[in-house]
PADREN-436784 format. One record per atom (N, C-alpha, C, CB): residue in one letter; x, y, z. Coordinates in steps of 0.2 Angstrom, whole numbers, plus 5000, padded with zeros to 4 digits. Glycine has a CB too. Layout:
AXYZ;...
END
This chain:
M488349905325;M487549905322;M487449835318;M487449975317;P486849795321;P486749745320;P486649735311;P486349725325;R486749675308;R487049685302;R486149685298;R487649615299;R485749685299;R484849655298;R484749765296;R484149595311;D484949765302;D484949855303;D485049905297;D485549885307;V485649875291;V486049885289;V485549905279;V486549815292;P485249865277;P484749875273;P484149925275;P484349815270;F483749925279;F483449975283;F483850045283;F483449945291;L484350065284;L484850125285;L484650155278;L485650115286;R485050085273;R485050105266;R484550125262;R485250075263;S483950085264;S483250135263;S483050185263;S482850125265;Q483150215270;Q482850255273;Q483150305266;Q482950255281;S483850305268;S484450365265;S484350365258;S485350335267;R484050335253;R484050305248;R483150365247;R484150215247;A482750335251;A482150375252;A482250455251;A481750355258;R482750455257;R482950525258;R483250575251;R483550525265;T483550535249;T483950565244;T483450575238;T484450515243;R483150545237;R482350525231;R481950605234;R481750415233;I481950615239;I481250665241;I481750725240;I480850655250;L482350735242;L482750785242;L482950795232;L483450755247;L482950745231;L482950805223;L482350795219;L483650785217;T481750765220;T481150795220;T480950845220;T480950775222;L481050865226;L480950935229;L481450995227;L481050935235;G481950975225;G482651025223;G482351035217;G483550975222;F482350995210;F482250995203;F481451025203;F482550925199;G481051015208;G480351035207;G480251095208;G479951015211;G480851135214;G480851205215;G481251225209;G481151235222;L481751195208;L482151225203;L481651245195;L482751185202;L481251195194;L480651195187;L480251275190;L479951095188;L480051255196;L479451305196;L479851375196;L478951295203;L480451385200;L480751425199;L480951475193;L480951405200;M481051435190;M481251445180;M480651465178;M481451375176;A480051415178;A479451445177;A479151505179;A479151425179;G479251505185;G478951575190;G479351635184;G479351575200;A479851655183;A480351665181;A480251695174;A480651615181;G480051635169;G479751655162;G479051675161;G479751605159;F478651645165;F477951685166;F478151765168;F477551655173;D478451795172;D478551845177;D478951875168;D479251825187;A479251875167;A479551905160;A479051905154;A479951865158;I478751875153;I478251865151;I477851925151;I478051815154;E477651925157;E477051975160;E477452065159;E476951945170;V478152055161;V478352125161;V478352145153;V479152135166;L478452095149;L478552115142;L477752145140;L478852055138;R477352105142;R476752145140;R476652175143;R476152115139;Q476752205148;Q476652265150;Q477052325148;Q476652265158;I477552305147;I477952375144;I477552385136;I479152345142;Q477452335131;Q477252345126;Q476452375128;Q477352265121;A476252365131;A475652395133;A475552465132;A475352385139;R476252465138;R476252555142;R476452615135;R477152555151;N476952555131;N477452605126;N476752615120;N478352545121;D476352535119;D475952565114;D475452645115;D475352505113;L475252635123;L474652665124;L474852765125;L474152615132;I475752745128;I476252815127;I476152835118;I477252785129;R476352785115;R476552805108;R475752825105;R476952755103;R475052795109;R474652815104;R474252895109;R474152755102;N474352905114;N474252965117;N474553025112;N474652965125;F475253005112;F475553065111;F475353075104;F476253065112;L475353025098;L475153055090;L474553075092;L475152985083;G473953065097;G473553095096;G473453175099;G473153055098;R473753165103;R473853255105;R474153295101;R474053265110;N474653265099;N475153295092;N474653305088;N475653235088;R474353265085;R473653265079;R473253315080;R473153205079;L473253325087;L472753375088;L472753455090;L472453365091;L473553425092;L474053505092;L474153535086;L474753505093;N474353485081;N474453525076;N473753565071;N474753465073;Q473253505073;Q472453545068;Q472253585071;Q471753505068;I472553605078;I472453655083;I472853705080;I472853625090;R473553715079;R473753755075;R473553765069;R474053735074;S473353735065;S473253755057;S472653795056;S473153685054;D472153775062;D471653815063;D471753885064;D471253805066;L472253885069;L472553945071;L472453995064;L473353925072;Y472853985061;Y473254005054;Y472553995050;Y473953945052;L472453955049;L471853975044;L471154035046;L471453915041;S471254025052;S470654075056;S470854125052;S470754105065;G471554155056;G471854255054;G471954235048;G472654295057;T471954195042;T472054205034;T471254225032;T472354125029;Y470854205035;Y470154195036;Y469854255037;Y469954155041;V470054285042;V469954375047;V470154415041;V470654405057;R470854405040;R470954435035;R470454435028;R471554425035;D470454395023;D470254405020;D469554415019;D470454375019;Y469054405026;Y468654425026;Y468654535028;Y468454365031;I468854525032;I469154625035;I469554655027;I470154615045;L469654625021;L470054655017;L469554645009;L471054605018;E469054605010;E468754585004;E468254635005;E468554495003;P468254674997;P467754724997;P467054704995;P468054784993;Q466854644993;Q466154624991;Q465954604996;Q466054574984;P465254604995;P465054575001;P464854485002;P464454625003;D464754454997;D464854404994;D465254364997;D464954414989;R466054354994;R466154334998;R466654345002;R466054294996;A466654415005;A466554405013;A466254375016;A466454455016;E465654365016;E465354315018;E465654245018;E464754325015;S465754235011;S466054175011;S466554165017;S466354175004;H467154225015;H467654205023;H467554185029;H467954255025;R466754235031;R466754235036;R466254125041;R466354315037;L466254115036;L465754065034;L466354025036;L465254045026;S466954025033;S467553985033;S467753985039;S468053995029;L467754035041;L468054075050;L467554015054;L467654195053;D467154025054;D466653975059;D466553925058;D466053995059;R466553875051;R466753815052;R467653805056;R466853785043;T467953845054;T468653825057;T468653835064;T469253855054;R468053885067;R468153875075;R467853815077;R467953945079;S467253795074;S466753725073;S467453685078;S466453685062;E467953665072;E468253615070;E468753625077;E468453615062;M469153665078;M469453725083;M469353675090;M468953815082;N468653705090;N468153665099;N468053605098;N467353695103;S468153575093;S468153495093;S468953485095;S467853445085;A469453515091;A470053485093;A470153485098;A470553495091;L470153535104;L470053575111;L469753515113;L469553645112;D469153515113;D468753475117;D469053365115;D467753505116;A469253355112;A469653315111;A470353295116;A469853335107;Y470553355114;Y471453345116;Y471353365124;Y472153405112;R470753415129;R470453405134;R470453345138;R470053415134;L470253285135;L470053215136;L470853195139;L469553155128;L471553205135;L472053165133;L472453215137;L472253145125;A472453265139;A472753315144;A472853285149;A472453375145;G473853265151;G474153255156;G473853305161;G474753275154;A474153275168;A474053335172;A474653405171;A473953325179;H475053405168;H475653445167;H475353495162;H476453405163;E475053475157;E474753505154;E474053525154;E474953475151;I473753515158;I473253575162;I473253645162;I473253565168;T473653695162;T473853735166;T473753775158;T474753725171;P474353765155;P474653775148;P473753765144;P475353715144;F473453715143;F473053725139;F472453755141;F472853675136;L472353775149;L471753825151;L471953885150;L471553815159;S472553905149;S472853975145;S472653975138;S473453985144;L472853915135;L472453915127;L471953935127;L472453855122;R471553875129;R470753915131;R470553975131;R470453895136;R470654005138;R470754065138;R470954125133;R470954055142;E471354115131;E471554175126;E471254145119;E472354195126;L471154075116;L470254075111;L469954105113;L469754025109;D469754105118;D468954115121;D468954205118;D468854105132;E469554245123;E469554315121;E469654325114;E470254355125;Y470154285110;Y470154275102;Y469754285098;Y470154225101;W469154245099;W468654245099;W468054295100;W468654215100;S468054325106;S467654375109;S467854435104;S467754375116;L468554435104;L468754505099;L468654505093;L469554525100;L468254445089;L468354435082;L467554475081;L468354335080;E467054445085;E466454465087;E466254485084;E466354485090;P466354575088;P466154635083;P466554665075;P466254705089;A467054625074;A467154635070;A467054615062;A467454625072;L466654535063;L466354505059;L465754535060;L466354425059;A465554615063;A464854635062;A464954685058;A464454655067;W465454695054;W465754775051;W465654775044;W466654785052;S465254845042;S464854835036;S465854845033;S464054905035;A465454865025;A466354845023;A466754905024;A466354825013;E466354985024;E466855045025;E466955045033;E466555135022;Q466855015036;Q467354995043;Q467654945041;Q467154975049;R467754905039;R468154855037;R468754865033;R467854805035;R468454925029;R469254955027;R469454995030;R469254985021;D469155035031;D469255085037;D469755095044;D468655085040;R469455025048;R469754995053;R470354915052;R469154975058;G470154885046;G470554845046;G471154825047;G470454855044;Y471554865044;Y472254845045;Y472654845050;Y472554865041;Y472354915053;Y472254915060;Y472154845067;Y471954955059;F471554835066;F471354785067;F471754715066;F470854795065;L472054705062;L472354655062;L473054645063;L472354635057;S473454705064;S474154715066;S474254715072;S474454775064;Q473554735074;Q473654755083;Q473454715086;Q473454815088;E472854695084;E472454645089;E472554555085;E471454695090;V472454545079;V472154485078;V472854435076;V471654485072;F473654475073;F473954445073;F474454425080;F474254455069;P474354475084;P474954485091;P474454405094;P474854585099;R473954415095;R473454355097;R473654285096;R472754345092;R473554285088;R473754235085;R474354215087;R473754245079;T474954255089;T475654215088;T475754195099;T476554295084;A475354245101;A475354225106;A475154145106;A475054265109;M474554145104;M474354085106;M474454015102;M473854095107;L474954035095;L475553985095;L476053955099;L475854005092;S476254015101;S476953995107;S476453965112;S477454085113;I475853975116;I475753915120;I475453865120;I475553915123;A475353845111;A475153775107;A476253745106;A474453795095;D476453795106;D477053755104;D477353755112;D477453795099;Q477153775118;Q477353745125;Q476853675127;Q477253815131;I476353695124;I475953605125;I476253585123;I475353575124;A476453565115;A476953525111;A477553495114;A477153565107;F477653565117;F478453535122;F478253495128;F479053605126;I477753525131;I477653475137;I477353375133;I476753535143;N477053385129;N476853335127;N477453295126;N476353355121;E477953335121;E478653285121;E479053255127;E479053315118;Q478853305133;Q479353295139;Q478853225143;Q479453385144;Q478153245139;Q477853195143;Q477953105137;Q476753225145;L478053115133;L478153055131;L479053035135;L478153045121;T479553085134;T480253055139;T479953025144;T480753105142;A479453085148;A479353035156;A479052965154;A478653065162;G478652935147;G478452895148;G478852825145;G477852905146;D479552855142;D479952835140;D480452815147;D480252875134;D480452865150;D480552855157;D480252805161;D480352905160;Q479752795162;Q479352755163;Q479552645162;Q478652795158;V479352645154;V479652605152;V480352595154;V479452605146;A480652625154;A481652605156;A481552595162;A482352665155;A481152605167;A481052595174;A480852515173;A480352665179;L480052505170;L479652445169;L480552405166;L478652455163;F480752405165;F481452365162;F481952345167;F481852405156;A482052395171;A482752405176;A482352345181;A483052495181;G481652355183;G481552325188;G481352245186;G481052355191;F481252225177;F481352165176;F481952145177;F481152165171;R482452195177;R483252155177;R483452155181;R483752185174;M483052195185;M483252175194;M482852095196;M482852255201;R482452075194;R481852035195;R482251985191;R481052055194;L482451975185;L482551925183;L483551925184;L482151925175;G483651945188;G484551945191;G484351915197;G485052035192;L483751925201;L483851865204;L483551815205;L483951885209;T483151835199;T482951755198;T483351705196;T482451755192;L483851745192;L484451705191;L485051645194;L484751735189;A485051725199;A485351695205;A485251645211;A485451735208;G484451645210;G484151595217;G484351515210;G482851615221;T484051535205;T484151475200;T484751455200;T484051495193;L485151475198;L485951455199;L486051445206;L486551525197;A485951485209;A486351435217;A485951385220;A486451485225;L485251355216;L484851295217;L485251255212;L484151295216;G485251255208;G485551225202;G486151195205;G485651275194;L486751255207;L487151225210;L487251165216;L487251265211;A486751195222;A486551165226;A486451075224;A486051205228;L485951095218;L485551015218;L486250975212;L484251025212;A486551005208;A487350985205;A487750965211;A487951055201;A487950995216;A488250965222;A488050935227;A488451005225;F487450915224;F487250865230;F487150805224;F486350895236;S486750825219;S486950755216;S487650725214;S486550745208;M487950755213;M488750735212;M489050695219;M489250815212;H489050725224;H489150685231;H488750635230;H489050715237;R488150605227;R487650555229;R487850505222;R486650595229;L488050545216;L488350505210;L489250465214;L488550565201;L489450505216;L490050495220;L490050425223;L490050545224;T489750445229;T489450395234;T489550335231;T488650405237;L488750345225;L488550295223;L489150235221;L488150305218;E489450285216;E490050235213;E490450225216;E490450245208;T490650245223;T491050225228;T490750155230;T491150275232;E490050155232;E489750075236;E489950055229;E488750055241;S489550055223;S489650025215;S490249985216;S489750095209;A490750025216;A491449995214;A491549945221;A492350075212;A491249975229;A491549925232;A491249845231;A491549935240;R490249865229;R490149795226;R490249765222;R489849775226;F490549805217;F490849745212;F491449705214;F490849765205;H491949765219;H492549705219;H492149645225;H493449755222;E491849665230;E491649595234;E491149545231;E491249625240;I490949575223;I490649515222;I491249485218;I489949515217;A491649515213;A492349515209;A492749445214;A492749595209;H492849465220;H493149435224;H492649365227;H493249495230;A492049375228;A491549325230;A491649265223;A490749355232;R491749295217;R491649235211;R492349195210;R491449265202;E493149245213;E493549215212;E493649165215;E493849225212;E493049185222;E493149145230;E492949075227;E492549175237;L492349085223;L491749015221;L492048985216;L490849035218;K492449005209;K492849005207;K493448925210;K492949065208;E493748975214;E494248965216;E493948865223;E494449045219;L493448895226;L493148845227;L492948765225;L492848865228;S492648785218;S492148735214;S492948705212;S491548785206;A493348735208;A494048705209;A494248655213;A494448755210;R494248665220;R494648645225;R493948595226;R494848705232;L493548585224;L493048545224;L493048505222;L492648555221;V493048525213;V493248445209;V494048415210;V493148455202;A494348465212;A495048435214;A495048365218;A495348495218;A494548385222;A494448345230;A493948285228;A493948405237;Q493448315223;Q493248245219;Q493548215218;Q492848255215;E493848235213;E494348145208;E494948145211;E494648155198;S495148185218;S495348145223;S495148095226;S495448155226;E494448105228;E494148055231;E493847975227;E493648085235;R493947995221;R493647975215;R494247925214;R493548035208;R494847955214;R495547905213;R495547875220;R496447945210;A495447885224;A495647845230;A495047805233;A495947885236;I494547825230;I493847735229;I494247705225;I492947735225;S494247715219;S494247665215;S494847635215;S494147695209;R495347655218;R495947625219;R495847545226;R496247705222;E495347595231;E495147545236;E494847495233;E494647565240;L494247495229;L493947465225;L494347425220;L493747505223;H494847455219;H495247385213;H495647355218;H495647405205;D496047385223;D496647355227;D496347305233;D497147415229;Q495847305236;Q495747295242;Q495147265242;Q495847345247;V494547285237;V493947235238;V494047195231;V493047265239;G494247205225;G494247175222;G494847115222;G494147205218;Q495247145226;Q495747095227;Q495547025233;Q496247125229;S495247055237;S494647015241;S494346955238;S494047045243;L493946995234;L493546955230;L493746905227;L493146995226;S494546915225;S494746885220;S495246815222;S495146945216;A495346845231;A495646805235;A494846725237;A495946875242;L494546785237;L493746735237;L493646695233;L493146765236;L493746695223;L493646635220;L494346615218;L493246645215;L494746615222;L495146565223;L495146545230;L495746585222;S494746545236;S494646485240;S494246455237;S494446495247;L493746485233;L493046425232;L493246385227;L492246455229;G493846385224;G494246345217;G494546295220;G494846385211;N494846335228;N495346255233;N494846225235;N495746275241;L494146255240;L493846215241;L493446155239;L493646245243;S493346175232;S492946135227;S493546075224;S492646195220;A494146095226;A494846025224;A494745995229;A495846045224;A494446025235;A494745995241;A494345935244;A494846035245;I493545955242;I492845925241;I493145835239;I492245975234;P493145785243;P493245755239;P492445715234;P493845705244;A492645655229;A492245655225;A491745595226;A492645655219;P491245575228;P490945615222;P490445685225;P490445545216;I490345735222;I490245785226;I489545785224;I490745865225;A489045805230;A488345785231;A488145845226;A488045785239;P487545835222;P487345875216;P487245955221;P486545835212;A486845945225;A486646005230;A487446045230;A486345965239;L487746035235;L488346075235;L488546095230;L488946045238;E488646025225;E488946095216;E488746135216;E488946085209;G488046125215;G487746195213;G487646255218;G487046185211;H487846255226;H487946295229;H488546315227;H487746285235;I489046295227;I489846325226;I489746365218;I490746255227;A489346325211;A489246355206;A488846435208;A488746305202;A488546425211;A488246495214;A488446525217;A487746515216;I488846525220;I489346585224;I489846615221;I489746545230;R490346545216;R490946565212;R490546625206;R491246485207;K489746595203;K489546665199;K489446715201;K489146665196;L489246725209;L489046795211;L489746815214;L488546785217;A490246775215;A490646805218;A491146865210;A491046735222;E490946805204;E491346855198;E490846895195;E491746805193;T490146895196;T489646965195;T490047015199;T488746965198;T490347005207;T490547045210;T491047075208;T490547035214;V491647035207;V492147075203;V492047105196;V492647025201;A491547105194;A491347125187;A491247215189;A490647085183;D490747195194;D490447265194;D491047315200;D489547255198;V491347285202;V491747315206;V492347345200;V491947245213;R492547305196;R492947345191;R492747395189;R493047305186;N491947365186;N491747425182;N491647495187;N491047405179;M491347485193;M491247525196;M492047565199;M490847505200;A492547545197;A493247555198;A493247625195;A493847505195;L493147595185;L493547605181;L493147675178;L493747535177;L492447655182;L492047735183;L491947795187;L491647735184;L492147775193;L492547815195;L493247855195;L492447805199;R493647835191;R494447835192;R494647775185;R494747815201;P494347795181;P495047755175;P495647765177;P495047795167;S495947665176;S496547675179;S496847685172;S496847625184;M496847675167;M497147675160;M497147745160;M496647635153;L496747775163;L496947875161;L497747885165;L496247955167;D497647865171;D498347865174;D498947835170;D498347845180;D498847765169;D499447725165;D499247725160;D499747665166;L498947735155;L498847735145;L498947805144;L497947715141;G498647855147;G498547915143;G497847935143;G498847895135;L497748005140;L496948015137;L496647965133;L497048075132;I497047975127;I496547925122;I496447895123;I496547895117;P496647835125;P496447745126;P496047765133;P497247685127;A495947815134;A495347805142;A494847845135;A495647885153;L494647875132;L494247915128;L494047845126;L494447965122;Q494447805120;Q494247745119;Q493847715123;Q494647715117;W494047705128;W493747625132;W493047675133;W494347585142;Q493047725137;Q492347755138;Q491947745133;Q492247835139;A492047735128;A491647765120;A491347715120;A492147775113;R491847635119;R491647555120;R491247555123;R492047505122;E491247555130;E490747565135;E490447595135;E490847575140;V490247645132;V489447675132;V489147645127;V489247735131;A489647615121;A489347595115;A488947515119;A489947595108;K489247485120;K489047425122;K488347435126;K489647395126;R488347495131;R487947505134;R487147525131;R488247535139;T487547535127;T486747595123;T486547585115;T487047705123;G487247545114;G486847545106;G487247595102;G485947575106;M487347635104;M487547705101;M488347705094;M487647755109;R488247715089;R488847715086;R489447785089;R488647705079;I489747755091;I490347815092;I490947825091;I490447825096;N491347875087;N491847845085;N492347925085;N491747805077;V493147915088;V493247945094;V494047935087;V493147895106;A494548015086;A494848045083;A495148085087;A494548055078;A496048055087;A496448105090;A497148125084;A496848075099;D497148175085;D497548205082;D497848245084;D497348215078;G498748245085;G499148315088;G499048295095;G498948405086;V498748245099;V498548265106;V499248245110;V497848225109;P499648295115;P500448275116;P500248215122;P500948345119;D500648175122;D500648125127;D500848145135;D501148065124;D501048225135;D501248235141;D500748305146;D501948255140;L500148285144;L499648315145;L499748325153;L499048275142;S499548375159;S499248385164;S498948335163;S498948425166;E498648345173;E498248295176;E497848335175;E498348255181;E497548415173;E497048455177;E496748445171;E497248535180;H497048435161;H496848445155;H496548365156;H497448455149;K496948325156;K496548245153;K496048235160;K497248145153;T495748265166;T495548245170;T494848275166;T495948265176;S494748355167;S494448375162;S494048365155;S494848395161;I494448365151;I494248325143;I494048255144;I494948315137;Y494248205150;Y493548155150;Y493248165154;Y493548095150;R492948195161;R492548225160;R491948265158;R492548225160;I492248305154;I491848335148;I491548275144;I492248395144;V491948235141;V491748175138;V491248155138;V492048145139;Q491348125146;Q490848085148;Q490048095148;Q491048085155;E490248185152;E489648225155;E489148235146;E490048315160;A489548225142;A489148255133;A489248175133;A489748315124;L489348135134;L488948065132;L488448035136;L489248005132;H488248045143;H487848065146;H487148075143;H488148115149;N487248135140;N486848185140;N486448155132;N487248265140;C486848115128;C486948085122;C486448055125;C487648055120;T486548025130;T486447945131;T485647975131;T486847895138;R485548005137;R484848025143;R484448085139;R485148085153;H484748115137;H484148165132;H484148195125;H484148235135;A484848165121;A484748205114;A484448125111;A485648245109;E484448045113;E484448025111;E484648015103;E484148025114;A485248005102;A485748005098;A485947945095;A486248015102;H485847925088;H486347865085;H486947845083;H486247855081;T487347925083;T487847915080;T488247985082;T487747905072;V488647965087;V489148035088;V490048025087;V489048055098;R490048095089;R491048085083;R491248135088;R491248125071;I491848095094;I492448155098;I492948155093;I492848115107;T493348215092;T493948225089;T494048285096;T493848255080;V494748245096;V495448295101;V496048315096;V495848245108;R496148375097;R496748365092;R497148445095;R496448365082;Q497648455092;Q498148525095;Q498148555089;Q499048505097;E497948615092;E497848675086;E498348755090;E496848685085;R499148775088;R499248825088;R499248835096;R498848865084;G499548785101;G499648785107;G498948785111;G500048845109;S498348785107;S497648735113;S497448675108;S496648805115;L497248645115;L496748595113;L496048615112;L496748545119;L495848565106;L495248555103;L494748515103;L495348565099;L494248515110;L493948475108;L493248465108;L494148445111;T493048425101;T492348435099;T491848375100;T492348445093;V491148355104;V490948305105;V490148335099;V490948265114;Q490248315095;Q489448295088;Q488948225090;Q489848275078;D488648245087;D487748185089;D487348205084;D487248205098;D487048155081;D486348175079;D485748185082;D486048145075;G485748195090;G485148195091;G484448245090;G485248185096;K484148235094;K483448285093;K483648345095;K482748275096;G484248385096;G484448445099;G483948475105;G484648485093;F484248535106;F483948585113;F484148645109;F484348575121;Q483848715116;Q484048775114;Q484648785119;Q483448835114;P485148805118;P485648795123;P485648875128;P486448765118;K485348915126;K485548965126;K484448965133;K485749015117;L484048925133;L483648925136;L483848875143;L483248915133;E484248795139;E484148765144;E484848735145;E483548715142;R484748745150;R485548725153;R485548695161;R486048795153;G485848635160;G485848575166;G486348575170;G485748515163;L486248555176;L487048565181;L487448525176;L487148535190;G487348475172;G487948445168;G488248505163;G487748375162;L488048535162;L488348585157;L488448645160;L487948605151;I488148645167;I488448695171;I489348675173;I487948705179;G489248605174;G489948575177;G490548585173;G489848505177;I490248575165;I490648585160;I490948645158;I490348575156;E490448705158;E490848795159;E491148795164;E490448865161;E491148765171;E491648795176;E492248735174;E491248795184;R492248675173;R492848655171;R493148685166;R492848615170;V493048715162;V493248745156;V493748815158;V492548755151;A493148855161;A493248925166;A494048915170;A492448925172;H493848855172;H494448845177;H495048845174;H494448775181;L495148805168;L495848805161;L495948855157;L495748745156;G495548885159;G495548975154;G495248955147;G496449005151;G494848905147;G494648875138;G494148925138;G494248785135;S493848925134;S493248945131;S492648865125;S493649015126;L491948885130;L491548835128;L490948875122;L491148815136;Q491048815118;Q490348845113;Q489948795113;Q490548855105;I489148795112;I488748745110;I488248775104;I488548715116;E488348745102;E487848765093;E487448675094;E488648765081;S486548715094;S486148655093;S485448685094;S486348585098;E485148645088;E484348675088;E483948615087;E484148725081;P483248635090;P482948575090;P482748525083;P482248605094;G483048445082;G482848415078;G483448415071;G482248445077;R484148465076;R484548465071;R485248425074;R484648535069;G485348415079;G485848375084;G486248455086;G486448305080;T486848405090;T487048465094;T487948475095;T486548455102;L488148515093;L488948515093;L489248545100;L489248565086;L489648525101;L490048555108;L490848555107;L489948505116;A491048635108;A491648615106;A492248685110;A491548615096;V492548645114;V493148665121;V493648685117;V493348585126;V493948735117;V494848775117;V494848775123;V495048855115;L495448735125;L495948745131;L496648765129;L495948695136;P496748825131;P497648815131;P497848775134;P498148865133;L498648775132;L499148715133;L499648745135;L499448675127;S499948745141;S500248805147;S501148815139;S500648755160;Q501248755141;Q501948725138;Q501848685129;Q502248645144;P502348705126;P502048665119;P502348585119;P502348715110;A501948575116;A501948495115;A502648455111;A501248475112;P502648395115;P503148355109;P502748315105;P503848305113;A503248275100;A502848255094;A502148205097;A503448205088;P501748215091;P501048195091;P501048095094;P500748215081;T500348105096;T500248015095;T499447995092;T500347975102;P499548015086;P498748015081;P498647935084;P498848015071;A498047935084;A497447855085;A496947875082;A497047825092;N496747845079;N495847825078;N495847745078;N495547845069;A495147755083;A494847695085;A493947715083;A495047685095;L493647665081;L492947645082;L492747585089;L492847605075;A492247625091;A491947585099;A491047565093;A491847665110;
END
């Protein structure tokens, strides 16, 4: 597969993953929302059905109790009417009986509206018995006092009370059917609950299945991404190590090339120019006197140019790689560098060394020299400093270098040039640490800590002012 197609395929895979996750989680949320709304609706229906059944039962039961009570009262009023010898009091009992009959008829009409299908037959029987009951009572209500006295006991015992008992039995039957309807209503509520439980179970099963599928898919994607991230991390870490190694090789190659060029300039070009100066001296001595003024001037100009060229070549060789760094050590090289920069810029540079070992490795010496060189370059070019203090000392198996100036300062987190990046790479290559403290208008402190692989012998203190 061409490499240019890999990002496109990865982009398509991420897009499909986002779509699937969106649809999955959206469907899961919709399923949960639907289950919640369905549960609320079912509970509302159950509560409404339960309230309706309860109200109907209580209403029918209240009307049946009223009908029973009116039946008992009607019998009592009939008895009192028939057995009452005084006409005015008998009439009072008859009026009470008429009022009770009216209330009973109202209760029957109201019950007819609430009666269920199972109650129609016994209700009609009760209504028919009541009509016959009242039809039976109508002739007796027109009796005279003597007729009531003569026929009353027989009429009550043989006609009124048995019919009342039969009607009460029918009313009890209706009450029993009413209770059965209440039980049937409870069964209906239980059926609603059963249906709700089934739907809820199915919804929960679907939600759980979808959730498990989403969890499995998400875990698979997370593990895939984790694997890819780990692979990318290893690639980046390997690339960083390769970059560090390449940077170290470049620095080593640069130093090696500088050393070679410095030696070429010092040994070849410098010796050739010195030989040229010697030849000019011999030529001047070989020319017989008197020498023409013009020729003497030309020889003097050539000698001066050769001497200037020798000095420039010597400075170039020292700047590329001071021979004293290899011959005399780190501290003399730093002191020479400080003197040269001070002469060129007018800055006051102080170099202080304490406990610096003589047998520092080549990498340590070169790195510290180049760090100081870059720091002094920054002090000259950017900081506009007047005084610089360089300190090198050994502490607890580490070599500490500080360069502090009184320049205009800067913001280390925002301003990083190539020079500071080069210093960071040199310090990181040796496993050290770099700290830069600076604020605008308050100077700069550069602190480097480099670990020493071996304990150093007796130190050689040095302190010089350039």
